[in-house]
N, CA, C and O of each residue as an XYZ file, in Angstrom:
460
protein
N     -41.273     -6.971     22.372
C     -40.463     -7.613     23.384
C     -39.646     -6.565     24.113
O     -39.136     -5.642     23.477
N     -39.504     -6.676     25.435
C     -38.665     -5.726     26.164
C     -37.197     -6.015     25.883
O     -36.836     -7.159     25.609
N     -36.339     -4.985     25.947
C     -34.910     -5.210     25.694
C     -34.319     -6.103     26.768
O     -34.741     -6.072     27.924
N     -33.340     -6.897     26.373
C     -32.683     -7.796     27.312
C     -31.757     -7.003     28.209
O     -31.116     -6.050     27.765
N     -31.689     -7.390     29.450
C     -30.753     -6.745     30.362
C     -29.413     -7.432     30.225
O     -29.326     -8.532     29.679
N     -28.371     -6.789     30.716
C     -27.037     -7.368     30.598
C     -26.909     -8.639     31.410
O     -25.988     -9.424     31.185
N     -27.812     -8.858     32.350
C     -27.742    -10.082     33.140
C     -28.601    -11.193     32.545
O     -28.784    -12.230     33.182
N     -29.120    -11.003     31.369
C     -29.954    -11.992     30.704
C     -29.166    -13.269     30.479
O     -27.967    -13.209     30.205
N     -29.800    -14.402     30.586
C     -29.081    -15.655     30.346
C     -28.631    -15.793     28.893
O     -27.809    -16.657     28.589
N     -29.162    -14.945     27.970
C     -28.799    -15.035     26.559
C     -27.557    -14.242     26.214
O     -27.005    -14.419     25.129
N     -27.098    -13.372     27.101
C     -25.903    -12.602     26.801
C     -24.754    -13.174     27.606
O     -24.962    -13.805     28.642
N     -23.548    -12.952     27.127
C     -22.383    -13.481     27.818
C     -21.190    -12.605     27.541
O     -21.250    -11.701     26.708
N     -20.107    -12.874     28.239
C     -18.891    -12.097     27.997
C     -18.345    -12.387     26.609
O     -17.648    -11.548     26.038
N     -18.648    -13.567     26.047
C     -18.187    -13.856     24.687
C     -18.907    -12.969     23.681
O     -18.309    -12.582     22.677
N     -20.184    -12.631     23.920
C     -20.891    -11.692     23.041
C     -20.196    -10.345     23.060
O     -20.020     -9.716     22.016
N     -19.802     -9.901     24.239
C     -19.126     -8.609     24.364
C     -17.768     -8.670     23.670
O     -17.388     -7.726     22.978
N     -17.038     -9.760     23.844
C     -15.734     -9.920     23.200
C     -15.875     -9.921     21.684
O     -15.062     -9.322     20.980
N     -16.918    -10.600     21.177
C     -17.146    -10.619     19.729
C     -17.454     -9.219     19.222
O     -16.979     -8.819     18.160
N     -18.252     -8.473     19.986
C     -18.579     -7.102     19.591
C     -17.337     -6.227     19.556
O     -17.164     -5.430     18.634
N     -16.470     -6.371     20.555
C     -15.228     -5.600     20.583
C     -14.319     -6.013     19.433
O     -13.657     -5.170     18.826
N     -14.286     -7.301     19.133
C     -13.468     -7.796     18.021
C     -13.940     -7.248     16.684
O     -13.134     -6.866     15.835
N     -15.270     -7.214     16.505
C     -15.824     -6.660     15.261
C     -15.509     -5.180     15.144
O     -15.200     -4.702     14.053
N     -15.580     -4.444     16.247
C     -15.285     -3.004     16.232
C     -13.812     -2.765     15.890
O     -13.495     -1.874     15.102
N     -12.923     -3.547     16.474
C     -11.496     -3.408     16.161
C     -11.230     -3.740     14.705
O     -10.421     -3.072     14.060
N     -11.889     -4.752     14.178
C     -11.739     -5.131     12.775
C     -12.205     -3.996     11.866
O     -11.542     -3.672     10.881
N     -13.361     -3.385     12.202
C     -13.856     -2.248     11.414
C     -12.866     -1.091     11.451
O     -12.627     -0.455     10.424
N     -12.288     -0.808     12.610
C     -11.302      0.275     12.730
C     -10.068     -0.021     11.892
O      -9.542      0.869     11.224
N      -9.597     -1.281     11.925
C      -8.427     -1.661     11.139
C      -8.708     -1.533      9.638
O      -7.867     -1.041      8.886
N      -9.890     -1.976      9.209
C     -10.258     -1.879      7.795
C     -10.345     -0.421      7.361
O      -9.911     -0.082      6.260
N     -10.893      0.440      8.199
C     -10.997      1.864      7.874
C      -9.602      2.479      7.762
O      -9.346      3.266      6.851
N      -8.709      2.131      8.669
C      -7.347      2.651      8.616
C      -6.647      2.200      7.337
O      -5.980      3.000      6.680
N      -6.794      0.917      6.977
C      -6.203      0.407      5.743
C      -6.789      1.115      4.523
O      -6.059      1.442      3.588
N      -8.096      1.353      4.528
C      -8.739      2.037      3.405
C      -8.191      3.458      3.269
O      -7.914      3.911      2.159
N      -8.036      4.151      4.376
C      -7.502      5.507      4.335
C      -6.067      5.511      3.833
O      -5.692      6.380      3.046
N      -5.257      4.551      4.277
C      -3.885      4.473      3.809
C      -3.852      4.172      2.317
O      -3.071      4.778      1.583
N      -4.681      3.254      1.862
C      -4.721      2.909      0.441
C      -5.166      4.108     -0.384
O      -4.616      4.359     -1.457
N      -6.150      4.848      0.101
C      -6.616      6.031     -0.611
C      -5.502      7.050     -0.726
O      -5.313      7.644     -1.787
N      -4.769      7.259      0.343
C      -3.671      8.222      0.324
C      -2.630      7.820     -0.702
O      -2.148      8.666     -1.455
N      -2.275      6.548     -0.743
C      -1.271      6.084     -1.690
C      -1.786      6.208     -3.113
O      -1.032      6.605     -4.001
N      -3.044      5.882     -3.352
C      -3.600      5.955     -4.696
C      -3.574      7.380     -5.239
O      -3.422      7.575     -6.445
N      -3.718      8.360     -4.384
C      -3.749      9.746     -4.829
C      -2.356     10.296     -5.093
O      -2.233     11.385     -5.654
N      -1.306      9.585     -4.710
C       0.057     10.049     -4.884
C       0.558      9.670     -6.271
O       0.503      8.503     -6.658
N       1.047     10.657     -7.020
C       1.607     10.360     -8.331
C       3.114     10.557     -8.336
O       3.784     10.090     -9.257
N       3.665     11.232     -7.340
C       5.115     11.310     -7.206
C       5.490     10.608     -5.917
O       4.681     10.494     -4.996
N       6.688     10.152     -5.865
C       7.156      9.401     -4.723
C       8.245     10.203     -4.035
O       9.220     10.600     -4.673
N       8.089     10.445     -2.752
C       9.109     11.169     -1.995
C       9.939     10.159     -1.219
O       9.409      9.241     -0.594
N      11.248     10.349     -1.274
C      12.151      9.437     -0.594
C      13.059     10.259      0.307
O      13.622     11.266     -0.122
N      13.200      9.830      1.554
C      14.091     10.503      2.491
C      15.259      9.592      2.811
O      15.082      8.397      3.048
N      16.448     10.161      2.817
C      17.633      9.415      3.208
C      18.636     10.398      3.788
O      19.083     11.302      3.081
N      18.989     10.250      5.010
C      19.973     11.060      5.697
C      19.784     12.549      5.411
O      20.658     13.194      4.831
N      18.656     13.078      5.816
C      18.322     14.496      5.679
C      18.243     14.980      4.231
O      18.201     16.187      3.991
N      18.221     14.079      3.284
C      18.092     14.468      1.887
C      16.708     14.036      1.437
O      16.322     12.883      1.625
N      15.973     14.942      0.852
C      14.661     14.593      0.328
C      14.644     14.899     -1.157
O      15.112     15.949     -1.597
N      14.105     13.977     -1.912
C      14.007     14.203     -3.354
C      12.663     13.682     -3.841
O      12.071     12.787     -3.238
N      12.211     14.236     -4.905
C      11.025     13.728     -5.582
C      11.500     13.064     -6.855
O      12.331     13.603     -7.586
N      10.956     11.881     -7.110
C      11.344     11.176     -8.327
C      10.100     10.872     -9.142
O       9.017     10.644     -8.603
N      10.279     10.875    -10.428
C       9.199     10.502    -11.335
C       8.078     11.517    -11.384
O       8.076     12.537    -10.695
N       7.143     11.189    -12.221
C       5.897     11.948    -12.353
C       4.853     10.974    -12.843
O       5.162      9.810    -13.095
N       3.640     11.424    -12.979
C       2.565     10.531    -13.411
C       2.750     10.159    -14.878
O       3.024     11.011    -15.722
N       2.595      8.882    -15.158
C       2.682      8.426    -16.541
C       3.014      6.960    -16.622
O       3.067      6.264    -15.608
N       3.240      6.485    -17.853
C       3.539      5.071    -18.048
C       4.872      4.838    -18.739
O       5.167      3.718    -19.158
N       5.676      5.881    -18.862
C       6.998      5.735    -19.467
C       8.024      5.392    -18.386
O       7.705      5.393    -17.197
N       9.249      5.102    -18.804
C      10.311      4.782    -17.849
C      10.476      5.924    -16.852
O      10.546      7.092    -17.235
N      10.537      5.573    -15.565
C      10.704      6.584    -14.523
C       9.429      7.316    -14.149
O       9.457      8.211    -13.305
N       8.315      6.953    -14.760
C       7.016      7.540    -14.423
C       6.179      6.476    -13.707
O       6.373      5.276    -13.901
N       5.238      6.951    -12.869
C       4.463      6.043    -12.034
C       2.973      6.347    -12.149
O       2.572      7.500    -12.305
N       2.157      5.292    -12.068
C       0.708      5.453    -12.002
C       0.207      5.262    -10.583
O      -0.713      5.959    -10.153
N       0.786      4.345     -9.863
C       0.349      4.089     -8.495
C       1.490      3.424     -7.721
O       1.460      2.217     -7.483
N       2.495      4.215     -7.331
C       3.598      3.615     -6.570
C       3.089      3.136     -5.220
O       2.476      3.907     -4.481
N       3.336      1.869     -4.887
C       2.776      1.281     -3.674
C       3.814      0.920     -2.638
O       3.665      1.268     -1.466
N       4.844      0.242     -3.039
C       5.839     -0.263     -2.095
C       7.228      0.124     -2.582
O       7.482      0.198     -3.784
N       8.122      0.369     -1.630
C       9.508      0.711     -1.957
C      10.423     -0.156     -1.108
O      10.212     -0.313      0.095
N      11.427     -0.709     -1.741
C      12.483     -1.429     -1.032
C      13.805     -0.842     -1.515
O      13.874     -0.257     -2.596
N      14.838     -0.998     -0.721
C      16.160     -0.516     -1.107
C      17.076     -1.725     -1.175
O      17.157     -2.506     -0.227
N      17.773     -1.880     -2.313
C      18.659     -3.034     -2.449
C      20.009     -2.749     -1.799
O      20.212     -1.672     -1.239
N      20.923     -3.699     -1.869
C      22.214     -3.563     -1.193
C      23.096     -2.477     -1.799
O      24.064     -2.048     -1.171
N      22.776     -2.030     -3.001
C      23.517     -0.930     -3.639
C      22.884      0.431     -3.380
O      23.382      1.454     -3.851
N      21.779      0.441     -2.626
C      21.107      1.704     -2.330
C      20.103      2.127     -3.385
O      19.569      3.234     -3.328
N      19.842      1.252     -4.348
C      18.850      1.573     -5.378
C      17.453      1.293     -4.840
O      17.248      0.355     -4.070
N      16.493      2.122     -5.258
C      15.103      1.945     -4.851
C      14.405      1.021     -5.838
O      14.498      1.203     -7.052
N      13.712      0.038     -5.307
C      12.942     -0.911     -6.104
C      11.479     -0.603     -5.782
O      11.021     -0.826     -4.661
N      10.751     -0.089     -6.777
C       9.430      0.487     -6.537
C       8.361     -0.289     -7.302
O       8.447     -0.461     -8.518
N       7.346     -0.758     -6.558
C       6.206     -1.431     -7.187
C       5.255     -0.364     -7.707
O       4.728      0.436     -6.934
N       5.037     -0.354     -9.002
C       4.155      0.601     -9.677
C       2.891     -0.158    -10.087
O       2.803     -0.693    -11.193
N       1.925     -0.192     -9.184
C       0.760     -1.072     -9.339
C      -0.032     -0.883    -10.627
O      -0.269     -1.855    -11.344
N      -0.443      0.328    -10.936
C      -1.323      0.501    -12.101
C      -0.588      0.300    -13.413
O      -1.222      0.086    -14.446
N       0.739      0.365    -13.393
C       1.515      0.043    -14.592
C       1.969     -1.414    -14.599
O       2.656     -1.844    -15.526
N       1.588     -2.181    -13.568
C       1.903     -3.607    -13.491
C       3.392     -3.891    -13.685
O       3.778     -4.753    -14.476
N       4.222     -3.144    -12.943
C       5.663     -3.349    -13.118
C       6.424     -2.929    -11.863
O       5.875     -2.309    -10.952
N       7.694     -3.283    -11.849
C       8.629     -2.889    -10.816
C       9.675     -2.015    -11.497
O      10.231     -2.401    -12.525
N       9.946     -0.844    -10.932
C      10.968      0.036    -11.492
C      12.128      0.153    -10.510
O      11.940      0.092     -9.295
N      13.322      0.321    -11.053
C      14.518      0.486    -10.238
C      15.071      1.883    -10.499
O      15.293      2.276    -11.644
N      15.286      2.616     -9.423
C      15.766      3.996     -9.487
C      17.038      4.079     -8.650
O      17.079      3.545     -7.541
N      18.084      4.744     -9.164
C      19.320      4.826     -8.391
C      19.237      5.901     -7.305
O      18.215      6.572     -7.163
N      20.321      6.057     -6.544
C      20.339      6.980     -5.414
C      20.182      8.437     -5.828
O      19.803      9.274     -5.009
N      20.465      8.747     -7.081
C      20.318     10.119     -7.549
C      18.934     10.391     -8.123
O      18.626     11.525     -8.490
N      18.097      9.357     -8.202
C      16.755      9.509     -8.741
C      16.648      9.158    -10.211
O      15.589      9.335    -10.813
N      17.742      8.656    -10.807
C      17.711      8.288    -12.227
C      17.152      6.884    -12.423
O      17.405      5.973    -11.634
N      16.395      6.740    -13.483
C      15.829      5.445    -13.869
C      16.962      4.485    -14.217
O      17.871      4.847    -14.963
N      16.916      3.261    -13.682
C      17.918      2.239    -13.963
C      17.325      1.136    -14.829
O      17.956      0.701    -15.791
N      16.123      0.679    -14.501
C      15.512     -0.392    -15.265
C      14.146     -0.741    -14.706
O      13.702     -0.187    -13.701
N      13.496     -1.669    -15.379
C      12.188     -2.129    -14.919
C      11.988     -3.565    -15.352
O      12.668     -4.071    -16.244
N      11.043     -4.201    -14.701
C      10.632     -5.531    -15.137
C       9.165     -5.695    -14.820
O       8.585     -4.946    -14.034
N       8.585     -6.688    -15.448
C       7.164     -6.940    -15.275
C       6.378     -6.418    -16.462
O       6.943     -6.065    -17.497
N       5.108     -6.379    -16.298
C       4.171     -5.949    -17.321
C       2.838     -6.609    -17.035
O       2.751     -7.517    -16.208
N       1.815     -6.160    -17.709
C       0.485     -6.710    -17.481
C       0.376     -8.090    -18.093
O       0.785     -8.312    -19.233
N      -0.184     -9.024    -17.320
C      -0.410    -10.364    -17.831
C      -0.393    -11.384    -16.713
O      -0.279    -11.037    -15.537
N      -0.505    -12.634    -17.090
C      -0.529    -13.707    -16.101
C       0.630    -14.681    -16.301
O       0.707    -15.698    -15.612
N       1.516    -14.385    -17.220
C       2.658    -15.250    -17.485
C       3.795    -14.977    -16.532
O       3.702    -14.094    -15.679
N       4.878    -15.737    -16.674
C       6.052    -15.525    -15.825
C       6.568    -14.088    -15.966
O       6.704    -13.571    -17.074
N       6.850    -13.462    -14.834
C       7.364    -12.102    -14.831
C       6.321    -11.033    -15.105
O       6.675     -9.865    -15.265
N       5.051    -11.395    -15.163
C       3.990    -10.432    -15.421
C       3.113    -10.292    -14.176
O       3.077    -11.174    -13.318
N       2.416     -9.173    -14.102
C       1.564     -8.881    -12.967
C       0.141     -8.607    -13.439
O      -0.070     -8.077    -14.530
N      -0.825     -8.968    -12.617
C      -2.207     -8.636    -12.931
C      -2.859     -8.097    -11.687
O      -2.552     -8.524    -10.574
N      -3.770     -7.147    -11.879
C      -4.428     -6.488    -10.739
C      -5.485     -7.331    -10.141
O      -6.129     -6.921     -9.176
């Protein structure tokens, strides 16, 4: 069969829009994959605050250690609340980088996390 021309009754602007939408979706997925890969390879977490940079923790499963730090939030006291995905927990670190506490653990019960 000969290739269809762009003026073919079987093609339309919606086909082109769908193609552009699929391409944008692929680009977004690739960007997310690259970001996830970058985060997975990080075993220390760098935090910047008012021209101060510090490294906290190291790789591991003990208090103040991280396997896969993913998300960071800062509470009203300035403490960092860090989601440590591969350890299935949330750790709290103070402004000086000292371990304050943690919660969670592997499981499906209340207060537990599962991958």
